[in-house]
C-alpha positions as CSV (number, residue, x, y, z in Angstrom):
1,M,0.0,0.0,0.0
2,K,1.3,3.4,-1.0
3,K,1.7,5.9,1.8
4,K,-0.1,9.2,1.5
5,E,2.3,12.1,1.5
6,I,1.2,14.6,4.2
7,K,2.3,18.2,3.4
8,F,1.1,21.6,4.1
9,R,1.6,25.1,2.8
10,A,0.6,28.4,4.4
11,W,-0.2,31.9,3.2
12,D,2.1,34.4,5.0
13,K,-0.1,37.5,4.9
14,G,2.6,39.7,6.5
15,N,5.0,39.0,3.7
16,N,2.4,38.3,1.0
17,Q,3.9,35.0,0.0
18,M,3.1,31.3,0.0
19,I,5.3,29.2,2.3
20,Y,5.8,25.5,1.2
21,S,7.5,22.6,2.8
22,L,6.3,23.2,6.3
23,P,7.9,20.6,8.6
24,I,5.3,17.9,9.7
25,G,6.9,17.7,13.1
26,T,5.6,21.2,13.9
27,L,2.1,19.9,13.1
28,C,2.4,17.1,15.6
29,S,3.6,19.4,18.4
30,G,0.8,21.9,17.7
31,E,3.4,24.6,16.7
32,L,2.1,24.7,13.1
33,L,-1.4,25.6,14.2
34,K,-0.1,28.2,16.6
35,R,1.8,30.0,13.8
36,W,-0.8,29.6,11.0
37,D,-4.5,29.8,11.6
38,D,-6.8,27.3,9.8
39,E,-7.8,30.0,7.3
40,H,-4.2,30.3,6.0
41,L,-3.0,26.6,6.4
42,M,-3.7,24.4,3.3
43,Q,-3.1,20.7,3.0
44,Y,-1.7,18.8,-0.1
45,T,-4.5,16.7,-1.6
46,G,-2.1,13.9,-2.6
47,L,-3.1,14.6,-6.3
48,K,-1.3,16.3,-9.1
49,D,-2.8,18.3,-12.0
50,S,-2.4,17.5,-15.7
51,K,1.0,19.2,-15.7
52,G,2.3,17.4,-12.7
53,K,1.9,20.2,-10.1
54,E,0.8,19.3,-6.6
55,I,-2.8,20.3,-5.8
56,Y,-3.5,22.0,-2.5
57,E,-6.5,23.3,-0.7
58,G,-7.1,26.9,-1.9
59,D,-5.9,26.2,-5.4
60,I,-7.9,27.7,-8.2
61,V,-8.3,25.1,-10.9
62,R,-9.8,24.5,-14.3
63,V,-11.6,21.2,-14.5
64,F,-12.7,19.6,-17.8
65,G,-14.5,16.5,-18.9
66,Q,-17.9,15.4,-20.2
67,F,-21.3,14.7,-18.9
68,E,-23.6,12.0,-20.4
69,V,-27.0,13.7,-20.7
70,P,-30.1,11.6,-21.4
71,C,-31.7,12.3,-24.7
72,S,-35.4,13.2,-24.9
73,D,-36.2,9.5,-25.8
74,K,-34.5,8.5,-22.5
75,K,-32.8,5.6,-24.3
76,D,-29.6,7.3,-25.5
77,F,-27.2,9.8,-24.2
78,D,-25.7,13.0,-25.6
79,I,-22.1,13.8,-24.6
80,L,-21.9,17.3,-23.2
81,P,-18.3,18.6,-22.8
82,Y,-17.7,21.0,-19.9
83,E,-15.0,23.2,-18.5
84,H,-15.3,25.1,-15.2
85,I,-13.1,27.1,-12.9
86,G,-13.4,26.7,-9.1
87,T,-11.4,26.1,-5.9
88,I,-10.2,23.1,-4.0
89,V,-11.7,22.8,-0.6
90,F,-11.8,20.2,2.2
91,E,-15.5,19.3,2.9
92,N,-17.2,16.1,4.1
93,A,-13.9,14.5,5.1
94,G,-12.4,14.8,1.6
95,F,-10.9,17.2,-0.9
96,M,-13.5,18.6,-3.3
97,F,-13.8,20.9,-6.3
98,K,-16.1,23.8,-5.5
99,N,-17.5,25.2,-8.7
100,H,-18.1,28.9,-9.0
101,L,-20.5,29.1,-11.9
102,T,-21.8,32.2,-13.7
103,D,-25.6,32.4,-14.0
104,K,-25.3,31.5,-17.7
105,Q,-23.2,28.4,-16.9
106,L,-25.7,27.4,-14.2
107,L,-28.7,27.8,-16.6
108,E,-26.9,25.6,-19.2
109,I,-26.4,22.8,-16.6
110,Q,-29.9,23.1,-15.2
111,I,-31.3,22.8,-18.8
112,A,-29.1,19.8,-19.6
113,F,-30.1,17.9,-16.4
114,D,-33.6,19.3,-16.3
115,D,-33.0,20.4,-12.7
116,N,-33.6,24.0,-11.7
117,T,-32.7,23.4,-8.1
118,M,-29.0,23.3,-8.7
119,D,-27.0,26.2,-7.1
120,T,-24.0,28.2,-8.5
121,D,-21.7,26.7,-5.9
122,I,-21.7,23.0,-6.9
123,T,-19.2,20.8,-5.0
124,S,-17.8,17.6,-6.6
125,N,-15.2,15.0,-5.8
126,I,-12.1,16.0,-7.7
127,D,-11.5,12.4,-8.8
128,L,-14.6,12.7,-11.1
129,F,-12.9,14.9,-13.7
130,L,-11.0,13.9,-16.8
131,G,-8.5,16.7,-16.2
132,V,-7.5,19.3,-13.6
133,E,-5.2,22.2,-14.3
134,I,-4.0,24.6,-11.5
135,L,-4.4,28.3,-12.5
136,G,-3.3,29.9,-9.3
137,N,-4.6,30.1,-5.7
138,I,-7.1,32.1,-3.7
139,Y,-4.4,34.4,-2.1
140,E,-2.1,35.2,-5.0
141,N,-4.7,35.1,-7.8
142,P,-8.2,35.9,-6.4
143,G,-9.2,37.7,-9.7
144,L,-9.3,34.3,-11.4
145,L,-12.6,33.4,-9.7
146,I,-15.8,34.4,-11.3
147,K,-17.5,37.1,-9.2
């Protein structure tokens, strides 16, 4: 069984920079949490993007893949390609992709799935996508997220 690599990074708001390679020993002693609050401490997901970069909480990513959407006859499926930008978050005991859809993108998905209850902040397991590409992170590149 392959061991999961446990790594953290933290946003140093005083120096406006991301700090990588935080020593894991400081986590065990509690020193890491004293120095960095939860809001600025981000864990490595254990996954890499399509270019081989490590994916952390707080990363802004582009995900892409395809949905199978039932045709009107309910017998066949149409393939609907998609591409969305969102953030990596830790929710429900796992790393997830939190989609930040525009109203137009949301409407397209609601129509495709015939579901008008879907919200603009859709959270999905990051293993479900064909591809993930890191674009930046929420501290250094907040402008990449759709407002």
